[in-house]
VOPAGU-2260 file (C-alpha; in pm, 1 decimal, decimal comma):
REM VOPAGU-2260
SITE   aa  ch    i         X         Y         Z
SITE  MET   A    0   -1446,4      18,0    1210,1
SITE  ALA   A    1   -1258,7     244,2    1003,7
SITE  ILE   A    2    -987,7     301,9     767,6
SITE  SER   A    3    -727,1     563,5     783,0
SITE  GLN   A    4    -456,4     753,1     581,0
SITE  ALA   A    5    -131,4     670,0     773,2
SITE  MET   A    6     258,5     621,4     763,4
SITE  CYS   A    7     219,4     320,4    1029,3
SITE  THR   A    8     391,6     371,4    1360,4
SITE  SER   A    9     566,5      29,6    1347,0
SITE  PHE   A   10     705,7     132,5     996,3
SITE  LYS   A   11     862,1     462,7    1151,4
SITE  LYS   A   12    1076,8     290,6    1419,8
SITE  GLU   A   13    1140,0     -12,2    1180,5
SITE  LEU   A   14    1296,7     286,6     966,2
SITE  LEU   A   15    1557,5     348,1    1231,4
SITE  GLU   A   16    1587,3     -44,4    1269,2
SITE  GLY   A   17    1699,4     -87,3     922,7
SITE  VAL   A   18    1405,9    -332,0     833,6
SITE  HIS   A   19    1291,3    -204,5     540,2
SITE  ASN   A   20    1488,7    -144,3     174,9
SITE  PHE   A   21    1354,9      46,0     -65,2
SITE  LYS   A   22    1626,2      30,9    -354,3
SITE  ASN   A   23    1514,6     -71,3    -719,2
SITE  SER   A   24    1790,5    -305,1    -707,3
SITE  GLY   A   25    1806,9    -541,1    -427,1
SITE  GLY   A   26    1541,7    -429,6    -230,6
SITE  ASN   A   27    1257,3    -592,3     -35,4
SITE  THR   A   28     946,6    -707,0    -207,5
SITE  PHE   A   29     647,0    -493,0    -109,3
SITE  LYS   A   30     275,8    -533,9    -245,5
SITE  LEU   A   31     -61,6    -333,2    -196,9
SITE  ALA   A   32    -332,9    -492,2     -53,9
SITE  LEU   A   33    -719,0    -408,1    -146,1
SITE  PHE   A   34    -989,8    -367,1     173,9
SITE  THR   A   35   -1329,0    -330,9     226,8
SITE  SER   A   36   -1531,0     -44,1     393,2
SITE  SER   A   37   -1522,9    -303,3     713,5
SITE  ALA   A   38   -1207,8    -325,2     748,1
SITE  SER   A   39    -989,9    -119,1    1049,5
SITE  ILE   A   40    -631,0     -24,2     951,9
SITE  GLY   A   41    -449,3     292,4    1014,9
SITE  ALA   A   42    -137,2     435,7    1180,0
SITE  ALA   A   43    -148,6     147,8    1490,4
SITE  THR   A   44    -159,3    -150,2    1208,9
SITE  THR   A   45     181,7    -337,2    1203,2
SITE  ALA   A   46     122,0    -612,3     944,0
SITE  TYR   A   47     -79,6    -733,5     694,0
SITE  ALA   A   48    -247,9   -1065,8     802,7
SITE  SER   A   49    -415,6   -1312,8     538,7
SITE  SER   A   50    -684,2   -1380,5     744,4
SITE  GLY   A   51    -986,5   -1170,4     982,3
SITE  ILE   A   52    -887,2    -834,6     833,3
SITE  ASN   A   53   -1161,8    -777,2     558,0
SITE  GLU   A   54    -927,9    -773,5     299,4
SITE  VAL   A   55   -1115,6    -792,5     -11,8
SITE  ALA   A   56   -1219,0   -1149,6     -96,9
SITE  ALA   A   57   -1000,1   -1303,2    -389,8
SITE  GLY   A   58   -1147,8   -1344,6    -725,8
SITE  ASN   A   59   -1307,9   -1138,0   -1000,3
SITE  GLY   A   60    -914,0   -1069,8   -1057,5
SITE  TYR   A   61    -833,0    -989,6    -729,7
SITE  SER   A   62    -560,9   -1236,0    -534,1
SITE  THR   A   63    -541,3   -1226,7    -158,9
SITE  GLY   A   64    -233,6   -1035,1     -40,2
SITE  GLY   A   65    -274,5    -785,5    -365,9
SITE  ASN   A   66     -37,8    -721,0    -611,3
SITE  PRO   A   67     347,8    -689,3    -598,5
SITE  LEU   A   68     472,4    -333,3    -662,8
SITE  THR   A   69     747,8    -179,4    -840,8
SITE  ARG   A   70     992,0      48,1    -641,7
SITE  VAL   A   71    1123,8     325,7    -744,2
SITE  ASP   A   72    1499,2     394,7    -602,3
SITE  PRO   A   73    1475,5     621,5    -289,1
SITE  THR   A   74    1609,6    1009,1    -365,0
SITE  THR   A   75    1623,8    1362,8    -189,0
SITE  SER   A   76    1500,1    1721,9    -277,2
SITE  SER   A   77    1637,2    1991,6     -50,2
SITE  THR   A   78    1560,1    1809,7     323,2
SITE  THR   A   79    1323,5    1581,5     208,6
SITE  ALA   A   80    1366,2    1203,4     130,5
SITE  PHE   A   81    1099,9    1039,4     -79,1
SITE  THR   A   82    1024,1     714,9    -282,5
SITE  ASP   A   83     764,5     601,0    -492,2
SITE  PHE   A   84     614,4     294,2    -673,3
SITE  VAL   A   85     498,5     207,1   -1022,0
SITE  ASP   A   86     125,9     253,6   -1050,8
SITE  THR   A   87     -50,7    -126,9   -1005,4
SITE  THR   A   88    -346,8    -263,3   -1170,2
SITE  PHE   A   89    -593,3    -493,7   -1076,5
SITE  VAL   A   90    -771,8    -644,6   -1432,0
SITE  ALA   A   91   -1147,3    -687,8   -1290,1
SITE  SER   A   92   -1303,5   -1008,4   -1480,1
SITE  GLY   A   93   -1619,5    -939,0   -1214,0
SITE  THR   A   94   -1636,9    -659,4    -962,6
SITE  ILE   A   95   -1352,7    -514,7    -747,0
SITE  THR   A   96   -1492,1    -316,2    -489,1
SITE  ALA   A   97   -1234,1    -117,1    -212,7
SITE  ARG   A   98   -1261,9     152,4      27,7
SITE  GLY   A   99    -879,2     118,7     109,9
SITE  ALA   A  100    -566,7     -32,3      59,9
SITE  MET   A  101    -210,7     -89,9     267,8
SITE  ILE   A  102     135,6    -109,1     125,4
SITE  TYR   A  103     362,5    -397,8     308,7
SITE  ASN   A  104     691,9    -518,1     301,0
SITE  ASN   A  105     661,1    -861,0     170,7
SITE  SER   A  106    1004,7    -981,7     261,1
SITE  ALA   A  107     976,5    -882,6     621,5
SITE  SER   A  108     710,2   -1063,5     763,3
SITE  ASN   A  109     453,4    -848,4     576,2
SITE  LYS   A  110     543,1    -541,6     800,1
SITE  ALA   A  111     304,3    -241,8     748,4
SITE  VAL   A  112     400,3      50,8     569,6
SITE  ILE   A  113     131,0     298,7     483,8
SITE  THR   A  114    -272,0     235,4     485,4
SITE  LEU   A  115    -471,3     448,3     230,4
SITE  LEU   A  116    -837,0     558,6     220,5
SITE  PHE   A  117   -1009,6     623,5    -111,8
SITE  GLY   A  118   -1228,8     853,9      -1,8
SITE  SER   A  119   -1566,0     836,5     216,6
SITE  SER   A  120   -1682,3     611,0     -87,7
SITE  ASP   A  121   -1632,0     250,6    -197,9
SITE  LYS   A  122   -1413,9     221,0    -536,6
SITE  SER   A  123   -1538,9     -28,5    -810,4
SITE  ALA   A  124   -1442,8    -183,5   -1126,0
SITE  THR   A  125   -1657,9    -391,5   -1299,2
SITE  ASP   A  126   -1485,2    -611,0   -1589,1
SITE  GLY   A  127   -1231,8    -375,1   -1644,4
SITE  ASN   A  128    -904,7    -204,9   -1439,4
SITE  PHE   A  129    -907,4    -159,2   -1078,0
SITE  THR   A  130    -588,9      80,4   -1106,9
SITE  ILE   A  131    -411,0     276,7    -800,1
SITE  GLN   A  132    -218,8     562,2    -932,4
SITE  PHE   A  133      40,2     656,1    -705,4
SITE  PRO   A  134     101,4    1060,8    -671,1
SITE  THR   A  135     387,5    1232,7    -792,1
SITE  ALA   A  136     708,1    1134,5    -689,8
SITE  ASP   A  137     815,6    1460,1    -557,1
SITE  ALA   A  138     935,6    1609,9    -201,7
SITE  SER   A  139     566,6    1759,0    -188,8
SITE  SER   A  140     363,9    1485,7    -303,0
SITE  ALA   A  141     529,9    1089,9    -328,1
SITE  ILE   A  142     354,4     847,4    -148,9
SITE  ILE   A  143     646,9     780,3     107,1
SITE  ARG   A  144     835,0    1060,5     231,9
SITE  ILE   A  145    1022,8    1202,9     523,2
SITE  ALA   A  146    1059,4    1574,1     580,9
């Protein structure tokens, strides 16, 4: 089992079908869920499921399904289109440990957008903040970009 950093293949097709709306006003609701090192998510992942996927257990400041994300309106720079989200924080009242995450469209049957790998080891927060800090929203770094 493994987590890989990937834009989900199904998401690419769904973009062409008009499934996902990232506009800040009137757009879909996107969420970020955290996963343990036992998870198997990556480019072939098609949707978030609430069981059997090795999500971080509910409790200690984490809720099953993760946090809703605040969208940043899509924009372009040169020939690249991109969008981003505002950083999100899980406030740990115990220990939260994760190896990766998934961004998914909660408004469209929990369709997977992107899977994230936090590196070669688990990341933890104990009685503090577990913050997901998104990269700079520009054509070369934004979390979602199409060149």
